[in-house]
N, C-alpha and C positions, 0 to 999 in steps of 0.2 A: 235149322239147318234140316235139308232131307234126310231121309232114313237111307243108311249107306249100306254096301256090302262089300266084301274082299273077295277078289277075283283071283285064284291062284295063277302061277305061269304055265300048269300042268293042263287044268281043265277048260282053259277058255283059249286055246291055240289061234281062232278063229280073229280073235280081237287083234294081236299084232299082226297076223298074216295080210289083215285089211290094210293096215296102216305101213306095213313094211315099204312098198315101193315109193310112198311117199316121205318117210323119213329118211330113205337114202338121198334124195334131191335135195332135202332142206334141212337136215341135221349137219353136213359137212360145212353149209353154207354160214352156220352160227357162230361168231365171235369167241364162244366158251367151248367150242369141239376141238379136244384135242388132238385128234387122229388127221390133221389136213394133211392132204399129199398122198396119202395112203385110200383106195377102194374099200367103201362098206360092203362087204359081203352076204349082210343078213344081221338079224337081230336073236338074242333070245331075252324073255322075259323073267326079270328077276321078282317084281310084284308087280300087282295091278289093284287099284281101288277105287271103285266107282263112288263120286263124291257127289255128283247131281244123276240121275238117272237119263240115257240117252234118248228115253222116250218123250221126254218134256221140250219145251221150246229151248231151252238148256241144257246140254250135257255136260260132265266134266269128270275127267280121268287123272288119277294120280298113276304114274308110270314110273317104275325102274326098269330100263332096258338097257341090256349089255350090246355094244355094238362089235360085231365081229369085223375084224381087219387083219390083212398078213402084217407082221411084225415089220416088213420091208417088202418093196414093191417085187413082186414075181413070187414071193413066199406064201405058203399055205395060208390061211384064213386063221385067226387066231382070236379067242374069246377076252375081249379087250376090256376097254374102260365101260363103266357103269353110269349113265346119265340119268339124271331126274326129268321128268317131262309133267307138266301140267296139260293135257290135251282137252281143249274145250269143243263141243260139239253144237253146230246149229244148222238149219236147213241153208243158209245163207248167209253169209257177212255183211253187216252195215259197212260203208265206207271207211269209218273211223277205224274199224279193226283190219283194213287191207293189210298193213303191214306185218301183221299177226299170222296170215293164212299158210299153212303148212300145205293143205292140199283138198282136193274132192275125193271121196272114197267112192270105186265104183264095187267092192263084192264084200262079203262078209256081215256082220251084226251092225257096221254103220253104214253099209251102203245107202249111196245117194245124199248122204250128209256131208257137210263141210267143217274139216277140223284146222284149229289153229292153237297158236300160244296163248293159254288163257291168262297169263300173267296181264296180257294188254287189257282186259276185260273187267272192269269193276265189280261184277257180280262175282265171277270165279275168285278174285284175289280178295274179295268180301268173306267168303266162305272161310279162306285160310284165316282170318283176323278173328272169325268168330270162333273158329275151332280152338286157338290160343288161348281167346277170352275164360272158353268155358273148361279149358284142360280135357278136351275131348280124346276118346279113344276110337278111331275109327280103323276096323281092321288090322293090319299091322302097323297103323300110324298110330304115332302118340304127340298129342299136343302139349307142352310143359309149359308151366309158368313159375317165376322165381316165386317164394314166399315174399308175401307184402306188396306185392306188385299188381297194381289194377290196370284194366285196360276198358274204357269204356266203349261201347258201340257207337256205331254211326261215325265212325271217320273216313272219309271220303278219299278210296285209293289211287294213286296214279303210279305206272311204272316208270321208272328210271331208262330215258333212252339213251345214256351216254355208253358209249363203248366199254364194255366190263368183261372179266372172264368169269362173271357168275350173273343173275339178274336180281333187280333191288324193287322194293315196290314200297312207296312212302304212303303212309296214312296219316293224312291231316294235319301235314308238318307235325306229327306226334310223335310217331313211331318209323323206323324203316325196317322193312324184311329183307336180310339178305338169303337169297334162295340159292343153294347152291347146286351146281348142274351137273359137274364130275364128280361123282361121290364114291367113297370107298368105306370098306368097314372099319369101325375101329373108334376111337376118343379123337374127334377135330379139335386141330387146336384153336380152330377159330370162334368155338364155344370153350373149350378148356381154359385157355389163357384171359379172355375176359372175364370169366367168373372167378378165376383165383385174383385176378388184380381187384376186382368187385369186394372181395372179403377183405384185402389189404386195405382199402378204402384208396385206391389210387382213382384220383379223379379225371387223370390223362386219357383213360380208356370209359367209352360209355357201358355201363354195366347191361348184361343180358337181362332183358324182361320176359321173354319167352323163347321157347326153340322148338323145332319139329326133329322127332327122332323116327325110324322105321326098324322094326324088327323082323327081319326075315330069315324064314327057317326053310332048309332043303335047297339051299340054290348047290347047283349043280357046276363047278369050276374047275377045270383040269382034271377031270375024273373024280373029284371029291364033293360029298355032299357037307355042308356046313350052315349051322345059324350063324348071323351074324346081325348087328344092328350099326343102322347109317346114322348120322346126323346130317340133316337134309335143309335147313334154314334156323336163323336167328335174327331175331326180333329185338332190338335195341332203340332206345331214345334217339330221335331225328336233331341233330345239331341245326336249329334254325339260324338262316341269315348264314351259314358256314360256309367258307370258300376251301376248296382243296388247294394243297401246297402246290400242285404243278400248274394251276392254274393262277394262282396268286404271285407264282415267280415269274410265270410268261409275259404277264400283265407288268410286273414290275420293270422286266426286261426290256419290255416292247416302249415304256415310259423313260427308259434309261433311268430309271431310279434303282437306289440301291438296294440291295436284298439281304445285305449283312446283318442287320440286326434282328430279321426273323430268323434267319440261319441259326443264330447265337440262341434266339430263345427254343427253337426247336430242338437245338441239341442238347439243352436244359430239359424239354419234355421227355425226349429219347432217355438221358440219363435216370430222369426219374421213373418211368416205365422198368427200365432195366433194374433199378435197386429194387422195386416192389416184386418184381417177379423173383429175383434173389431171394427175396423174404418168403415169399412163398411157396416155392417149389425147389427141389435139391438142386445143390451146385456139385460139381466135380473137378477134381484136380487131372489135368492133361499132360501128361509126360510124354518120353518119348514111344512108350508102348502106345499109346493111345493116338498120338499125333502120326505115327506112321501109315495106318491106313486111310486116316483123313487127308494127309498129302497125297497116298496113292490114288486116292479117288479125285483129287483134283488134276493128277497126271493123267488119269484115264480119260476124263472130261475133257482134256485137251485134244489127246490123240483122238477121240471121237469127233470132237469139233473141226479137227483139220480134215477127215474124211469127208464131213458133210460139206463143208465150206472151205474147199481147196485154197483159195485167198488167205487163208492164217497159216499157210505151211510156211512160208519164209520166216515168221515169227514167231514160230512153234520153240525152237531152241531157248530163245531170250526169255519167253514167257516159262519155261521150264524151269528156268533158274529161281524162279521167285518162288516156288514149291519147293524146289532142294536147299534153299538158303536157311527156308524156315525147318526141313528135316535136320538140317546140319546143326542149328541152335535145339533143339529137342534131345540131338543124340548127346550135345555137350551139357546137357542136364536142366536146361531151360525148361519151366513149368508155367502153365497158364491156368487160369479158370473159366470153365465152361458153365453156361447155364441155359435155362429156357429163353428164347429170344422170340423176337418179331417173324424173322427168316426170310420176308421178303419184303424189307421196308424201302421204300422211294417216297417222292413228296406226295404220288399221288394217294398214297395211304395215311395222308395226314390232313386235318381238318383244320381252320385257323375260324373260330368262332368270332361273331360280329364284336365282341368284348377283347378280343387278341388274342384270346387261349388256344394253344394248341392240343388235339387231340389225335390218339393214334388209332387207326381203325384196321380192319381185316387181318386178322393173324393165321389165316391159314398156311401161310409160307406158300414157297413155290409151287404151284399144284402140278407140275410134272414130276417131282421128287416124290419117291414112296413115302407115306405116312408114318413109318418108323423113324426115317430119318429126319422129317421133318419134326417128331416130336424129340430130338436127341439133344440133349445139351451142348450147345455152340459158344463159340466166345464172343464177346458181345461185340467185336469189331467186326463181324459178320453183317450186322445191323447198319454200322458205322461205314462198312464201305458200301453197302446199296446207297446209301443215303448222298455217299459222296460221289458215287457213280451219277446219281440221279440229277446233281447240279450240274454236272458236265453235260448231261443230256438236254437239259434246260438251256444252257448255254449255247449249244448247236441246232437250237428246234427253231428260233426266230432271228430272221437276217441275219446278217454275216455273224460268225461265230464270235463269243465273247468269253473268252479264255480267261482275262482279269477277272471278269464278274465272277466266273467259276472258282478261281481260284481264292478269292473273297470269301465267297459263300462258303467253301470248304472248311477255311481257315477258322472263319467265325463259328460254325457249327461244332468244331472238335474245342475250342473254346467254351463255348457253352455247355459242352458235354462234362468238360473237367469240371466246370462251376458245380455243377448239380452232382456228378457222379464220382468226385475224386482222382478220375483218370484220364489222363489224354491221351486218346490213342494214336497220335504223333509220335509218343514216346516209345512205341511198339512197332518201327518203321517195317519189318521183316513181315510179322504178323498180318499187319493192314495192307502192305504190298500184295501178299501172296491171297488174300480175302479179295479185294480189289482185282487182282487179275482174274480168280476164278469167275467171277462175275462177269467182267466185261467179256469173257469167253463165251458164257452164255447168253448174254446179250447179241453177240455174233451169230450165234444159232438161233436165236428165237427170229431177228432181224430177218436172216436169209431165208427163212421159213414163210414167215407172216409178212413182212414188212420191208421188201428187199429197199425199197426208196432211203431206210434208215440206217442202212448198213454202215454208211460212212462214218456213222455217228459213234459207235463201239469201235470199228478200227481205226478211228483217230486215236481212240485211247490205247487199244492194242500196240500200234507204233510207240507210243510214250513209254508204255509199262514193259514192253520189249527190251528198250533201249535202258530203261532204269535197271531194269532186272541183269541185264549184262556189265552193267557199272559195279553191280555190288561184290 
């Protein structure tokens, strides 16, 4: 690996200034950019590390940049989300890298050069794997490897082009590196939970082989100067020949084949992961005092969603009763157990191996939620509700809607969960309905913002959930 230097955000303003106009155009177009619909007014540099010198044929920068955007349209700019960028530098891009183009720099230290998303390029992707293999320390970047884990050199990288909220590189069908794009300081559950599950010997989640972290000191944010540690990427074994649950469900649905057996097996896998998490990490009891702020958060998300997506308005009273029914149970003295959960479970977060075994992946949780919230103990029903909503999505995604197919999958999943976990989520219908309603509201806001053509899918569920809530 080439000798590296670290450039601080205060001593090299020219680098970011030269990239600024290109990033303003390129960044909002990326699937993983969280601030869509609001203009980017500027950037601040959190950290910059030179991994390959730009004076050569190929340069490579690792950047952490904070995008400045108004919180709402017309408001003042705000120092918002921090993004991880790997910027490749070349004189010109070969045709194979055309999809990775960011733009041509016209001034500053990279004037006259072409910059691009380096994860699409095998050589920069190689640099990352070699750093993980050698457990390198490069400026503020730390490349860690799990004890007794080996990474052999020479694995050929390829970027995965499927639509994702992060980026992934596969190395020789042996490893997959998930590169987090929107990063926050603190303990990331996408590394924390798989490490905890590996210690418990849970084979349902691929154990982390290695990971990338960054130590950042002296960042100024909202007037405060503080040091922070960021998790930037996780390397795990690649499950060869695996199919993700979403693709498999759509394939079975298109052929008119039953998916209930797979849904039941997936329910068992989910329960096994929950059981291992409860052994590995603390659990808590939720009573009235704990449920009250949780329910209030659900109600506030509903009110905010109605403001953002007015079509929700007529259903809001019925939806609200789902949350109030849960609050009433808590007020009567009911309690629930909460623990660490996946936090964003759906069919696309599940892999079925060629041997038929199910694995759960991507423990980051809902990226739009604050990290502290994503790390809070939750009822396991939160994950169950996410999966039930996913079956509904699949049933509405190909050809005419197939509600009976979805109902069969939902029942089979809950049966499988009860077989392995000793608890059938259907026996707590008030709790399950509240979490499923909260999830459907989230989906409505997401689809209205990112995929308007999909909005009828969660809206169909909203209509049913509002009616069901009004009957309780």
